[in-house]
N, C-alpha and C positions, 0 to 999 in steps of 0.2 A: 700412317693416317688411320688405317683400320684398327690398329692397336689402341689409338687414342679414343676412337669411338667406343670400343669395347670397354675401355677404362671408365668412360663417362656413364655408359649403360650400367656397369656393375655398381658404380657409386650411387646412381639414381635408384637402383634396385635396393641397395642397402638402406638408403635414406627412406624409401617407401616402407620397408619392413620395420624400421625404427619408429616411424610415425604410427604405423598400425599397432605396434607393440605398446607404445605409450598410451594410445587411445584405449586399448584393452585393459591396461593396468588402471587407468583413470576411471573407466566404466565399472571395473570390478570394485574399486575403492568406494565409488558412489553407491553401488548396489549394497555393499556391506554396511555402509553408514545408514542407508535407509532401512535396512533390515534390523539394525540395532535400535533405531528410533521407533520402528513399528512395535517393538516389544515393550515400550514404555507405557505404563498405565496412565490413562487420561480420561477417566470416567467422569461424566457430569450430566446434569439434567438441564434441559432448556425450559425455563419457567415462562410460560406464555401469559404474561400479564395482559397482553392485548386481548386474548380470548377470554380471560377471566373478567376483564372490565366490560367486554361486549355483552356478556351474559348477566352482569350484575344489576341489582336494583339498590335502592337506598338502604334496604335491610342488610345488604352485603358489605356496605362501606366499612363498618368496624372491623370485619374480618380482613378486608383488603389492607386497611391501614396497619393492622397488626402484622401482617405478612410482609408488607413492603413499606415500612415507615419512612424510608429515605425518599419515597416518591410523593409523599404528602407533606407539604409545608405546614408547620404548626401555626403559622400566621394566617392560613386560609381557612375560613369557616366551612363547616360541612355542607352548608347550603350551596356553595360554589361547586363542590365536588358532585353533589346530587344533580345540579343543573347540567354539569358536564356529561354525566352518565346518560342524560336524556336529550343531549344536544343532537340535532339532526345531522350537522356536518360531521361531528365526531362519530356518530353511528355509521355514516356513509364511509368514512375513512376505515373504520374497523371492518366493515363488510368487504371493502376492496382488498384490505390486507389479508383477510381470511380466504379470499378467492385465490390469491397468489401464493399464500403460505399455508394452505390447508395441510400440506405435507412438508415438514421441515427436515426430513431425513438427510437429504443430500447436503444441505448447509451444515447440519450438525456433524456429519462425517468430515467435512472440510475443516470445521472448527476443532474437532478432535485431533486431526492431523497437525494443525497449527500448534495446539497445546503440547502435543508430543515433541515437536521440534523445539519449542521454547524450553521445555523441561530438560531436553538433552543438553542444551547450552547453558541453562541456568538451573543448577541442581536444587536450589531452594525455592524455585517457582511453585506457587500454589494456585491451582485452578480456581477461578472465581465463580460466584453465582452468575449464570448467564441468563439474562432476563430480556424478553422481547416486549416491546410496547409501541406506542405511536407518539408523535410529537408535532402533529399538524404540519408535516413537511418542513421542519426547521433543519434544512439540509446541512448546515454548518455544524450540527450536533447529531450526525447520523449514528455515531457510536460514542459512548462515554466509557472510559476505562479507569478503574481504580484498582488498588491492590486486592480488593475482595469482591468487586462487582463489575460486570460488563453489561452495559445497556445497549440494545440494538433497536433503533427506531425503524420499524419495518416499512412504514409508509414512505420511506426514502428509497425503496428498492423494488418498485412495482413495474419497472420497465421504462425505457427512455421515452416512449410515446404515450405514456399514461396521461389521461385527461387532467389529473391533478397538476402535472408539470406543464403540459401544453396550455391549459387554461390559466395556470398560475404564472405564465410568462417567465418560467425558469429557462435561462439560456440553454440552448441545445448542447453546447460544449460541456456543460455541467451535467445535464440530464442523461447524456450518453452513458454515464457510469452509475445511473440509478437503477442498477440491475442486481438481482439476487446473487449473481456470481461474484459481485464485488464486495459482499459483506465480509468475507474472510480477509480480503485485501485491506479494507478499512480497519478491521480489527487488528491486523498485524501492524499497520501503520501506527495505531494507538499504542501498542506495546513497544514498538521501536522507539517512540518518543521517550519512553520511560528509561531506556537503556543508554541513550545518547548523552554524552557530556562534552561540552565545549565552553571554554572560558569566555569567548566572545562570538557574537554574530553581528559584526559591524560591517565587514566588507562583502562585496559580491561573492568573493571566493569562500568566505565563511558560510554564506547561505548555500552556495553550491555544494559544499562539502556536507553541510548538515542534511540537506535533502538527499544527497548522494548516499549518505549513511542509511537513511530510511529505506531507500530503494535497494541497497545492498542487503539490508536486514531481510527484506522481502525475498531476495534471491535465495537466501539461506533457509528461511522459514517456510517459504511457499515454492518448493522446487517443481510442483506440478502445474503451477500457473504459468502462462506465457509471459514473455517480457512485456508485451503490450498490456496485458491485464495488470501486471504489477505497477506500471506507471500510469495506467488509465488512458492509454492511447488506443486508437484503432490500429489494425495491422498496417494500413497505408501510412499512418502518421509515424509508426515505428520505422518503417522502411525509409521514409523521408529523412528522419533524424539520422539514421545510419549513413545514408548516402551523402548527407551534407555535414557530417561531423567535422571534417577538416576545415570547411569554410566557416562554420560556427566558431570553432576554436581560433581561427585566424582573426576573425572579427573581434573577439574578446581581447586578443593580444595587441592587435593594431590600434584599437581604441583605448588601450590601457585601462580596462575596466575591472580586472581581477581584484585589485587592491583599493578600488574606489569605495568610498563610504556614502555615495549619493543614494539616498533612500528611494529615489525613483527607479533605480535599477532593479530592485526586487519586483516591482510591479511589471516591469518590462520582460524580465527573464525567469522569474521564479513563481510568481502567483498564477493561480488559475486564470486562463484567458483563452479566447478563441484562437489566437495566434500570438507568436512572439514578436515583439516590437523592435526590429532592427532599424526601422525607418528606411527600408529598401523595398524594391518592387516584389521581392520574394516573400514579404511578410504574410500576405494572404494565403500563400501555399503552405506556410509553416504551421506546425502544432504549437500550442502554448507550452510554457514551462521548459524551454530548451536549456535553461541554466541548470535545472534539476537533472536533465538527461546527461549533460556533460559532467556534472558532479558525480553521477552514477558511474560513468566510465572511468573517472579518476579513482573512485573507490575500488572498482574491479581491478584496475592496474596495481593499486597498492596491495590489495589482498593477494594477488598472484606472487608478489615479490617479498612481502614483509615477513611471512612466516608466522604472523600473529593469528590467534583465533578470532572468531567473530566478535565476541564480547570485548576483547582488547581493542579491536578496530573501532568499535563504537565510542571508546574513551580517548582515542588519539586526537590530538589537537590538529586543526585544519592545516596550519603551515607545515608542520612536520609531515603530515600525511601527503600533502601535495608535493612537497619537495622529494620525498622518498618514493613516490609513485612512479616518477619519471614518465609521466603520462604523455603518450603520443597519439593523436587522433587517427582514425582510419582514413586512409587516402581515398 
């Protein structure tokens, strides 16, 4: 009996040593990767159109139009732009933005790190012109990404309790992410959309995989952000999702939802919402977008076993990705 105990103790000790060794190797690999990425040049200038327009008069309009022609519609007469420069609401928005973003240093450093990571995985990536502006809190267009330009509407990042959001009756589940720390998260989301390819987005599973890809892209590009920040949850919401992962997955399977093309499912499980609509008592306890969360876990499972790099994963079709992920939820 004593010999058997010694045998088990020895094997437990060996197992523990192996786990520690694996962790050290993994951490060393991660450290080397980040050191390599830190050497990549990613110089850029943040062009503060918001500041330029706050100081501008009608005489400055031709200069602004020449520098930023893409921000001025040719179909809009100059008189409209002049009136906007003198508009009291617009001036108040610019004043509030300047209070919050008088110093853009921390955000610029986060964006530089993001660009370094993208350049590491996409060797032909070219850093765009980064321009800050305001858009009268049109929060569905907080950032706009093209191949050559990245626009950031700073009046959407003044802090969740800002009067613009409270008085504007913006739902709290949206406003909680209207913080400067989320700028780089939203920017990364915009770039992730450019790298994803899927033939179809018809079923709930298609949508789960699509948004799972976006979240996995953030895992890779934003390693210093927390999981909660990447998905836009609070820490409590993140813990709730993890604790109920198995129950959520069981619900999808039992209700045969994965391959359903019912358009209502996206609103229930994918779209921004104060909670996820299972139509159960637990709904009010749950965070929204739990379909995205589960898609994220599927992507992570696939990434661990596939041997593919991040860019290849972004191009993998949902059905193949799901099948080969062999996803099993946390118990």
